[in-house]
C-alpha positions in Angstrom: 34.0 114.7 63.3 34.8 111.6 65.4 31.9 109.2 65.5 33.2 106.8 68.1 29.9 104.9 68.4 29.3 104.6 64.7 27.7 101.2 64.0 26.1 101.0 67.4 22.3 100.9 67.4 20.3 102.2 70.3 16.5 101.7 70.8 15.1 104.4 73.1 11.7 103.9 74.7 11.6 106.9 77.0 10.0 110.2 77.5 10.7 113.7 79.0 14.4 114.5 79.7 16.6 112.2 81.6 17.0 109.1 79.4 16.3 111.0 76.2 19.3 113.1 77.3 21.4 109.9 77.4 20.1 109.1 73.9 21.1 112.5 72.7 24.7 112.1 73.9 25.0 108.6 72.3 23.6 110.0 69.1 26.1 112.9 69.2 28.8 110.3 69.5 27.6 108.6 66.3 25.2 105.9 67.5 22.0 105.3 65.5 19.4 106.1 68.1 15.9 105.0 67.3 13.4 107.0 69.3 10.2 105.0 69.8 7.3 107.3 70.5 3.6 106.8 71.2 1.4 107.1 68.1 -0.8 109.8 69.6 1.2 113.0 70.2 4.6 111.3 70.6 6.9 112.0 73.5 4.9 114.4 75.9 7.9 116.7 76.1 6.9 117.9 72.6 3.9 119.5 74.3 4.9 120.7 77.7 5.9 124.1 79.0 9.0 124.3 81.3 10.0 127.6 82.8 8.1 129.5 80.1 9.6 127.5 77.3 6.7 125.8 75.6 5.7 124.3 72.3 5.7 126.6 69.3 8.0 129.2 70.9 10.2 130.5 68.1 8.8 127.8 65.8 10.2 124.9 67.9 8.6 122.3 70.2 10.0 123.4 73.5 12.8 121.4 75.0 12.1 118.5 72.6 14.8 119.8 70.4 17.7 119.6 72.9 17.0 116.0 73.9 16.2 114.5 70.5 18.6 115.9 68.0 20.4 113.4 65.8 17.8 110.7 66.4 15.4 108.8 64.2 11.7 108.7 65.2 9.2 106.0 64.9 5.6 106.2 66.1 4.7 102.8 67.5 1.7 101.6 69.6 3.3 99.3 72.1 0.0 98.4 73.7 -0.9 96.2 70.7 0.5 92.8 69.9 1.5 94.0 66.5 3.3 97.0 67.9 5.2 94.9 70.4 6.1 92.4 67.6 7.5 95.3 65.5 9.5 96.6 68.5 11.0 93.1 69.1 12.1 92.9 65.4 13.9 96.3 65.9 15.5 95.2 69.1 16.9 92.1 67.5 19.4 94.2 65.6 20.1 96.6 68.5 23.1 96.9 70.8 21.4 99.0 73.5 17.9 99.5 74.8 17.3 102.5 77.1 14.1 103.4 79.0 12.7 105.5 81.9 9.4 103.7 82.0 8.3 102.7 85.5 8.7 99.0 86.4 5.0 98.3 86.3 4.7 99.8 82.8 7.7 97.9 81.5 6.2 94.7 82.8 2.8 95.5 81.3 4.3 96.3 77.9 6.6 93.3 78.1 9.7 95.4 77.4 11.6 94.5 80.6 15.0 93.0 80.6 13.9 89.4 80.4 11.5 90.0 77.6 14.0 91.8 75.4 16.9 89.6 76.2 14.8 86.6 75.0 15.1 87.9 71.5 18.6 89.6 71.9 20.8 88.1 74.6 23.6 90.6 73.8 21.4 93.6 74.5 22.7 96.2 77.0 19.7 97.4 78.9 19.8 100.9 80.4 17.3 102.1 83.0 16.8 105.6 84.3 14.6 106.1 87.3 13.8 108.6 90.0 14.8 106.7 93.1 16.8 103.7 91.9 15.9 100.0 91.2 15.7 98.9 94.9 13.9 100.0 98.0 10.3 101.0 98.9 10.2 103.8 96.3 11.7 102.0 93.4 8.4 102.0 91.6 7.6 105.6 92.0 8.2 108.4 89.5 9.8 111.8 90.0 11.2 114.8 88.4 14.6 116.5 88.6 13.2 119.5 90.4 12.1 117.2 93.2 14.4 114.3 93.4 17.7 115.6 92.0 17.5 119.1 93.4 15.5 119.0 96.6 15.8 115.5 97.9 19.6 115.4 97.5 19.9 118.7 99.5 21.2 120.6 96.5 18.4 123.2 96.6 18.7 123.9 100.3 22.5 124.2 100.0 22.1 126.6 97.0 19.7 128.9 98.9 21.4 131.7 100.9 20.7 131.3 104.7 19.0 134.7 104.9 17.0 134.3 101.7 13.2 134.5 101.9 12.8 132.5 98.7 14.0 129.0 97.9 16.4 128.7 95.0 15.0 126.4 92.3 16.6 124.7 89.3 18.6 127.2 87.1 16.9 126.0 83.9 14.6 123.4 82.4 15.7 119.8 82.9 18.9 120.8 84.7 19.2 117.6 86.7 17.9 115.5 83.8 20.7 116.7 81.6 23.4 115.8 84.2 21.8 112.4 84.9 21.4 111.5 81.2 25.0 112.4 80.5 26.2 110.1 83.2 24.0 107.3 81.9 25.5 107.7 78.5 28.9 107.2 80.1 27.6 104.0 81.8 26.3 102.7 78.5 29.7 103.3 76.8 31.4 101.4 79.7 29.0 98.5 79.3 29.7 98.4 75.5 33.4 98.2 76.3 32.8 95.5 78.8 30.7 93.5 76.3 33.4 93.9 73.7 36.0 92.4 76.0 33.9 89.7 77.7 30.8 89.1 75.6 28.6 89.8 78.7 25.7 92.3 78.4 25.0 94.4 81.5 22.0 96.1 82.9 22.9 99.8 83.6 21.0 101.8 86.1 21.0 105.4 87.0 18.6 107.6 89.0 17.9 111.2 89.6 18.6 110.5 93.3 22.0 108.9 92.6 23.0 111.7 90.3 22.0 114.3 92.8 23.9 112.6 95.6 27.0 112.4 93.4 26.7 116.1 92.7 26.4 116.9 96.4 29.1 114.6 97.7 31.5 117.4 98.7 28.8 118.8 101.0 27.8 115.4 102.3 31.5 114.7 103.1 31.6 118.0 105.0 28.7 116.9 107.1 30.5 113.6 107.8 33.6 115.2 109.1 32.2 118.2 110.9 28.8 117.0 112.0 27.2 120.1 110.6 26.1 121.6 107.3 28.7 123.5 105.4 28.2 127.3 105.6 25.8 128.7 103.0 27.1 131.2 100.6 27.3 134.7 102.3 29.1 137.4 100.3 30.1 139.4 103.5 31.5 136.4 105.3 33.3 134.2 102.7 36.4 132.7 104.4 38.6 133.5 101.4 37.9 137.1 100.2 39.5 136.5 96.8 37.1 133.6 96.2 34.1 135.8 96.1 32.1 138.1 93.7 32.1 141.8 93.7 29.8 144.5 92.3 31.2 146.9 89.7 30.4 150.6 89.1 27.9 149.7 86.3 26.0 147.1 88.3 27.7 144.0 87.0 29.6 141.4 89.0 33.2 140.0 88.8 33.8 136.6 90.3 37.2 135.7 91.8 38.3 132.1 92.6 41.9 132.3 93.8 42.6 129.4 96.1 46.3 130.0 96.1 45.8 133.4 97.6 49.3 134.3 98.7 50.5 133.6 95.2 48.2 136.3 93.7 47.7 138.7 96.5 50.7 141.2 96.0 49.9 141.6 92.3 46.2 142.1 93.0 46.9 144.8 95.5 48.9 146.6 92.8 46.1 146.3 90.3 43.6 147.6 92.8 45.8 150.6 93.5 46.1 149.5 97.1 49.7 148.3 97.6 49.3 149.0 101.3 47.0 146.0 101.6 49.8 143.7 100.6 51.6 144.4 103.8 48.6 145.2 106.1 48.9 142.8 109.0 45.2 142.0 108.7 45.5 140.9 105.1 49.1 140.0 104.3 48.6 136.3 104.1 45.9 133.6 104.0 45.6 133.1 107.8 45.3 136.9 108.2 42.7 137.2 105.5 40.7 134.3 106.9 40.8 135.8 110.4 39.8 139.3 109.1 37.7 138.2 106.1 34.7 140.6 106.8 37.0 143.6 106.9 38.9 142.5 103.8 35.6 141.9 101.9 34.4 145.4 102.9 37.6 146.9 101.5 37.2 145.0 98.2 33.6 146.0 97.9 34.8 149.6 98.1 37.5 149.0 95.5 35.4 147.1 92.9 32.5 149.6 93.0 34.9 152.3 91.7 35.3 151.0 88.2 33.1 149.5 85.5 33.1 145.9 84.3 35.1 146.8 81.2 37.7 148.6 83.3 38.1 145.7 85.7 38.2 143.1 82.9 41.2 144.9 81.4 42.9 145.3 84.8 42.4 141.7 85.9 43.7 140.3 82.6 47.1 141.7 83.7 47.5 139.1 86.5 47.5 135.3 86.7 44.7 134.6 89.2 41.5 133.0 88.2 38.4 135.2 87.6 35.5 135.7 85.3 32.5 137.9 84.5 29.2 136.7 86.0 27.4 136.4 82.7 23.8 136.2 81.7 22.9 133.5 79.2 23.0 135.7 76.2 26.6 136.7 77.0 27.5 133.0 77.3 26.0 132.4 73.8 28.1 135.2 72.4 31.4 134.0 74.1 34.1 133.5 71.4 35.8 130.8 73.5 32.6 128.8 73.4 32.3 129.1 69.7 36.0 128.4 69.1 35.5 125.0 70.7 32.1 124.3 69.0 30.4 124.1 72.4 27.5 125.8 70.6 26.3 124.9 67.1 23.8 126.4 64.8 21.4 123.7 63.5 19.6 124.4 60.2 16.3 122.6 59.9 16.2 123.1 56.1 12.8 124.8 56.2 13.8 128.3 57.1 14.2 127.5 60.8 17.6 127.7 62.6 18.4 127.3 66.2 21.5 127.0 68.5 22.1 123.7 70.4 24.8 122.4 72.7 26.6 119.3 71.6 27.6 116.6 74.1 30.4 118.0 76.2 33.0 115.2 75.5 34.9 115.5 72.3 37.3 113.0 70.7 40.5 114.1 68.9 39.2 117.7 69.4 36.5 117.0 66.8 33.1 118.6 67.5 30.0 116.5 67.6 27.9 117.6 64.7 24.2 118.1 65.3 21.1 117.4 63.1 17.6 118.6 63.7 15.3 116.7 66.0 12.8 114.6 64.0 9.1 115.0 63.6 7.0 112.2 65.0 7.4 109.1 62.9 9.7 110.8 60.4 11.8 107.6 59.9 9.2 104.9 60.7 9.3 103.2 57.3 13.1 103.2 57.2 13.4 101.8 60.7 11.0 99.0 60.0 12.6 98.1 56.7 16.0 98.1 58.5 14.4 95.5 60.9 13.5 93.3 58.0 9.8 94.1 57.9 8.3 94.0 54.4 6.8 97.0 52.6 3.4 95.2 52.6 3.5 94.6 56.4 4.5 98.2 57.0 1.4 99.2 55.0 -0.7 97.0 57.2 0.7 98.4 60.4 0.1 102.0 59.2 -3.5 101.1 58.1 -4.2 99.7 61.6 -2.7 102.8 63.3 0.0 100.7 65.0 2.6 102.8 63.2 2.6 106.4 62.3 
């Protein structure tokens, strides 16, 4: 296990998915991430239902687990003077502060950049927002299903032209996860910059910036063509061997062979159709592009003749890129994923076990080891003691309800 951020302390005052996702990545990489939660109920993500995944399902609190593993939790009432004073003591010993609270809330709570830098000038300050720190909508909130997915054009581009239903996010917090991961990279870069220069940076990311980054290929296409790129249409894909095909048993095989002429002759042999290798309509890339609909129709007829297992065996005998279009359960059973520790079983020590995904970046091929997400305030006393607050004062804060 390579804990490249060991010794780095991060204070996280954020809720829901985007910035907590950043904290999860930093924690996976070895940082001590202190999750500051409201005293009543904690982070609201403990209690929400997203795409049918709600609190208590399988004995876990919804998507709380995926964004808050490896962290320490303190319940702290930041609306009180004592709560703010305790936070400032914690921040004094921190390297990084991350938040997704709106500008007006940060100002009201006195946790904005200038407030925290007054007690810790070397503090790197990370902000996650919906729309960015500037412009007329800088103070407005948002969610990934709206800002990342729909406003960036991703949802429209993912929806087939002839579909009567709009394609929504493929899973809970899909855009939050991508955006939080990018923010973690920005925080790591800021730590490196501070190490070299001594200068602490403010790091910003938004759901909108992340969505635009993800869509840049499509946006570039608009720039150079003056039109939207074609929506996915199985029967009219320009490259017939970058397409998916239905098998005899109702499954799908996806091909992605961009060097088509390199793989075409061998594929024709595997398909039992050597004649297609020399057919003037299909013999090379320009021919297949010009006659793509006819080629796709031929391949539809070929793939429907064998089962998924039969095609898997056959396609493994050639060098072109392909895969099975899998359901989530099959991905969770994939031996390649487990061989690289892209999934890990986390034991909560109370009879509960679940499977979580570590941060995708590894160092020296060492997997990031995961611990269970904490209960609300599970480490409050330890965190306050680490900040130099006496046992007596901690007792007072607990008695007043400032700390849980």
